[in-house]
RODO-2510 file (C-alpha; in nm, 4 decimals, decimal comma):
residues 227
     n   res          X          Y          Z
     1     x     1,6536    -9,8624   -15,9585
     2     x     1,8072   -10,0411   -16,2552
     3     x     2,1076    -9,8820   -16,4241
     4     x     2,0427    -9,7227   -16,7629
     5     x     2,3959    -9,7751   -16,8930
     6     x     2,6302   -10,0746   -16,8915
     7     x     3,0016   -10,1265   -16,9563
     8     x     2,9043   -10,2379   -17,3076
     9     x     2,8310    -9,8754   -17,3980
    10     x     3,1921    -9,7764   -17,3375
    11     x     3,3218   -10,0989   -17,4937
    12     x     3,1306   -10,0225   -17,8132
    13     x     3,2579    -9,6643   -17,8270
    14     x     3,6142    -9,7785   -17,7625
    15     x     3,5892   -10,0313   -18,0457
    16     x     3,4397    -9,7633   -18,2697
    17     x     3,7395    -9,5389   -18,2028
    18     x     3,9603    -9,8156   -18,3405
    19     x     3,7293    -9,9048   -18,6301
    20     x     3,5679    -9,5831   -18,7464
    21     x     3,4434    -9,7006   -19,0840
    22     x     3,1097    -9,7875   -19,2383
    23     x     3,1799   -10,1574   -19,2851
    24     x     3,2622   -10,2160   -18,9193
    25     x     2,9687   -10,0063   -18,8035
    26     x     2,7265   -10,1978   -19,0250
    27     x     2,8436   -10,5247   -18,8690
    28     x     2,8153   -10,3810   -18,5175
    29     x     2,5114   -10,1574   -18,5509
    30     x     2,3123   -10,3934   -18,3301
    31     x     2,5565   -10,3143   -18,0478
    32     x     2,5010    -9,9426   -18,1006
    33     x     2,1240    -9,9866   -18,0958
    34     x     2,1216   -10,2129   -17,7897
    35     x     2,3920   -10,0582   -17,5715
    36     x     2,3984    -9,6899   -17,6732
    37     x     2,0916    -9,5603   -17,8553
    38     x     1,8139    -9,7408   -17,6672
    39     x     1,9593    -9,6774   -17,3188
    40     x     2,0131    -9,3094   -17,4019
    41     x     1,6538    -9,2656   -17,5156
    42     x     1,5280    -9,4379   -17,2009
    43     x     1,7517    -9,2151   -16,9870
    44     x     1,6141    -8,9036   -17,1584
    45     x     1,2559    -9,0176   -17,1034
    46     x     1,3177    -9,0985   -16,7367
    47     x     1,5060    -8,7748   -16,6757
    48     x     1,2139    -8,5571   -16,7840
    49     x     1,0469    -8,5263   -16,4399
    50     x     1,3826    -8,4458   -16,2763
    51     x     1,4559    -8,1795   -16,5375
    52     x     1,1159    -8,0171   -16,5000
    53     x     1,1619    -8,0006   -16,1230
    54     x     1,4600    -7,7736   -16,2010
    55     x     1,2981    -7,5746   -16,4816
    56     x     0,9949    -7,6395   -16,6981
    57     x     1,1539    -7,4468   -16,9843
    58     x     1,4064    -7,7165   -17,0774
    59     x     1,3254    -8,0209   -17,2867
    60     x     1,3856    -8,3907   -17,2343
    61     x     1,2941    -8,5032   -17,5857
    62     x     1,3266    -8,8788   -17,6329
    63     x     1,2691    -8,8850   -18,0078
    64     x     1,5369    -9,0815   -18,1930
    65     x     1,5838    -8,7955   -18,4408
    66     x     1,5640    -8,4257   -18,3600
    67     x     1,5421    -8,4793   -17,9858
    68     x     1,7841    -8,4484   -17,6954
    69     x     2,0194    -8,7239   -17,8141
    70     x     2,2992    -8,6316   -18,0532
    71     x     2,3189    -8,8440   -18,3669
    72     x     2,6125    -9,0821   -18,4009
    73     x     2,6685    -8,9760   -18,7623
    74     x     2,9187    -8,6983   -18,8257
    75     x     2,8620    -8,4170   -19,0765
    76     x     3,1831    -8,4418   -19,2783
    77     x     3,0909    -8,2024   -19,5584
    78     x     3,3140    -7,9202   -19,4357
    79     x     3,5585    -8,1156   -19,2212
    80     x     3,9067    -8,2428   -19,2994
    81     x     3,8300    -8,5352   -19,0713
    82     x     3,6244    -8,7721   -19,2849
    83     x     3,5640    -9,0409   -19,0234
    84     x     3,1900    -9,1095   -19,0471
    85     x     3,0957    -9,1577   -18,6811
    86     x     3,1215    -8,9708   -18,3537
    87     x     3,3064    -9,1713   -18,0923
    88     x     3,1069    -9,0313   -17,8015
    89     x     2,7452    -9,0497   -17,6962
    90     x     2,5902    -8,7229   -17,5850
    91     x     2,2649    -8,5714   -17,4669
    92     x     2,1662    -8,2024   -17,4641
    93     x     1,8621    -8,0990   -17,2614
    94     x     1,8223    -7,7630   -17,4308
    95     x     1,5972    -7,4678   -17,3624
    96     x     1,2623    -7,4910   -17,5413
    97     x     1,3393    -7,1682   -17,7304
    98     x     1,6557    -7,3152   -17,8815
    99     x     1,6764    -7,5293   -18,1916
   100     x     2,0469    -7,6187   -18,1909
   101     x     2,3387    -7,7206   -17,9683
   102     x     2,4084    -7,3501   -17,9128
   103     x     2,0993    -7,3030   -17,6933
   104     x     2,1220    -7,2898   -17,3132
   105     x     2,1089    -7,6388   -17,1734
   106     x     2,2259    -7,9236   -16,9556
   107     x     2,4609    -8,1734   -17,1184
   108     x     2,5896    -8,5278   -17,0673
   109     x     2,9025    -8,6511   -17,2478
   110     x     2,9872    -9,0222   -17,2544
   111     x     3,3202    -9,1163   -17,4120
   112     x     3,5887    -9,3635   -17,3083
   113     x     3,8212    -9,1778   -17,0687
   114     x     3,6189    -8,8541   -17,0995
   115     x     3,2894    -8,8468   -16,9154
   116     x     3,1333    -8,5289   -16,7811
   117     x     2,8187    -8,3325   -16,7058
   118     x     2,7948    -7,9861   -16,8551
   119     x     2,5760    -7,6793   -16,8354
   120     x     2,5644    -7,3463   -17,0125
   121     x     2,5811    -7,2089   -17,3649
   122     x     2,8358    -7,3472   -17,6116
   123     x     2,9626    -7,1162   -17,8871
   124     x     2,6944    -6,8463   -17,8507
   125     x     2,6565    -6,5924   -18,1275
   126     x     2,7844    -6,2359   -18,0927
   127     x     2,4588    -6,0912   -17,9594
   128     x     2,4203    -6,3715   -17,7051
   129     x     2,7710    -6,3521   -17,5638
   130     x     2,7419    -5,9724   -17,5577
   131     x     2,4253    -5,9916   -17,3482
   132     x     2,5982    -6,2227   -17,1011
   133     x     2,8980    -5,9892   -17,0734
   134     x     2,6712    -5,6922   -17,0149
   135     x     2,4917    -5,8711   -16,7340
   136     x     2,8178    -5,9713   -16,5658
   137     x     2,9183    -5,6038   -16,5696
   138     x     2,5749    -5,4936   -16,4463
   139     x     2,5503    -5,7565   -16,1716
   140     x     2,9049    -5,8432   -16,0643
   141     x     2,8058    -5,9447   -15,7131
   142     x     2,5417    -6,1881   -15,8356
   143     x     2,7937    -6,3386   -16,0798
   144     x     3,0574    -6,3709   -15,8092
   145     x     2,8195    -6,5346   -15,5648
   146     x     2,6979    -6,7996   -15,8048
   147     x     3,0320    -6,9027   -15,9587
   148     x     3,2029    -6,9110   -15,6185
   149     x     2,9201    -7,0794   -15,4280
   150     x     3,0758    -7,3909   -15,2678
   151     x     2,7991    -7,6237   -15,3875
   152     x     2,8755    -7,5214   -15,7468
   153     x     3,2490    -7,4477   -15,7365
   154     x     3,3430    -7,7707   -15,5560
   155     x     3,2176    -7,9794   -15,8479
   156     x     3,2034    -7,7586   -16,1580
   157     x     3,4772    -7,5751   -16,3473
   158     x     3,4171    -7,2941   -16,5967
   159     x     3,5634    -7,3967   -16,9311
   160     x     3,5522    -7,3351   -17,3044
   161     x     3,7313    -7,0984   -17,5401
   162     x     3,8255    -6,7400   -17,4552
   163     x     3,9461    -6,4334   -17,6398
   164     x     4,3161    -6,3597   -17,6145
   165     x     4,2410    -5,9920   -17,5515
   166     x     3,9602    -5,8112   -17,3663
   167     x     3,6477    -5,7676   -17,5781
   168     x     3,6020    -5,4258   -17,7350
   169     x     3,4146    -5,1822   -17,5152
   170     x     3,4956    -5,3541   -17,1846
   171     x     3,7400    -5,2351   -16,9202
   172     x     4,0637    -5,4399   -16,9456
   173     x     4,1024    -5,3916   -16,5686
   174     x     3,7551    -5,5198   -16,4824
   175     x     3,7761    -5,7670   -16,1900
   176     x     3,5996    -6,0312   -16,3993
   177     x     3,7847    -5,9649   -16,7222
   178     x     3,8710    -6,3332   -16,7631
   179     x     3,5011    -6,4171   -16,7580
   180     x     3,4256    -6,1282   -16,9950
   181     x     3,6805    -6,2725   -17,2381
   182     x     3,4958    -6,6032   -17,2570
   183     x     3,3598    -6,7069   -17,5962
   184     x     3,1895    -7,0101   -17,4418
   185     x     2,9923    -6,9956   -17,1197
   186     x     2,9961    -7,3549   -17,0039
   187     x     3,0769    -7,5318   -16,6801
   188     x     3,1724    -7,8985   -16,6598
   189     x     3,1787    -8,1588   -16,3850
   190     x     3,3979    -8,4674   -16,4400
   191     x     3,2387    -8,8084   -16,3986
   192     x     3,3658    -9,1645   -16,4140
   193     x     3,2459    -9,4589   -16,6182
   194     x     3,1744    -9,6375   -16,2901
   195     x     2,9397    -9,3569   -16,1836
   196     x     2,7570    -9,3669   -16,5152
   197     x     2,6887    -9,7409   -16,5049
   198     x     2,5722    -9,7302   -16,1411
   199     x     2,2041    -9,7821   -16,0625
   200     x     2,1659    -9,4365   -15,9070
   201     x     2,3176    -9,2346   -16,1907
   202     x     1,9893    -9,0727   -16,2941
   203     x     1,9608    -8,9159   -15,9497
   204     x     2,3306    -8,8241   -15,9459
   205     x     2,3038    -8,6439   -16,2774
   206     x     1,9904    -8,4645   -16,1579
   207     x     2,1801    -8,3465   -15,8498
   208     x     2,4606    -8,2165   -16,0732
   209     x     2,2086    -8,0187   -16,2769
   210     x     2,0566    -7,8744   -15,9597
   211     x     2,4015    -7,7688   -15,8407
   212     x     2,4501    -7,5806   -16,1656
   213     x     2,0972    -7,4395   -16,1836
   214     x     2,1841    -7,0867   -16,0571
   215     x     2,4580    -7,0627   -16,3218
   216     x     2,2174    -7,1817   -16,5913
   217     x     1,9532    -6,9360   -16,4710
   218     x     2,1943    -6,6407   -16,4846
   219     x     2,2934    -6,7193   -16,8435
   220     x     1,9424    -6,7997   -16,9613
   221     x     1,7798    -6,4877   -16,8209
   222     x     2,0751    -6,2731   -16,9345
   223     x     1,9774    -6,3448   -17,2944
   224     x     1,6100    -6,2696   -17,2337
   225     x     1,4714    -6,6217   -17,1990
   226     x     1,2522    -6,7452   -16,9125
   227     x     1,3989    -6,9840   -16,6599
***
């Protein structure tokens, strides 16, 4: 199997970090198209059958706009950082019921010196995070078994932002209080650039998603969506 990604992807992103302006990007847009955008869209298309073998309720949408690939252009309207471009490439295979990055999903992050697979729900709204907390309280054994399962725990780490204090209405002495304090419910698995540019990366990423599938299923069904 031919590799989807090449070292040129990371070389382009590294150069973009040093030259994050419209003039440079216009001169180098062909590199973005050839080494980042087109390979990402091909990867998304080819990953579809693997994703649907895990769950048919998640999308591998290879459209250039509005699909699984994040746009390179930053929304700077409400940001102090006015640099126009993202310096990472990213893909979010989100649940079919979700319309944004905050939906349950599987994630791939490609950035020089920061490459990882991710799964879960990033920055869920109040109702969503509340439903997850309630399920952890209702099914503590199921939660414990899936987050501590060797196949998952050996590769993935729970991450994201947390409250400084226990959420209102939950026992501060609950055995999983640190998980109940989470504002994000995501797990990440570090990768290397060498792994990403290898010919078998599609299968490796699919295996990572399968490892995290019980975690994704717990979160997805906790908020009332089919898995």
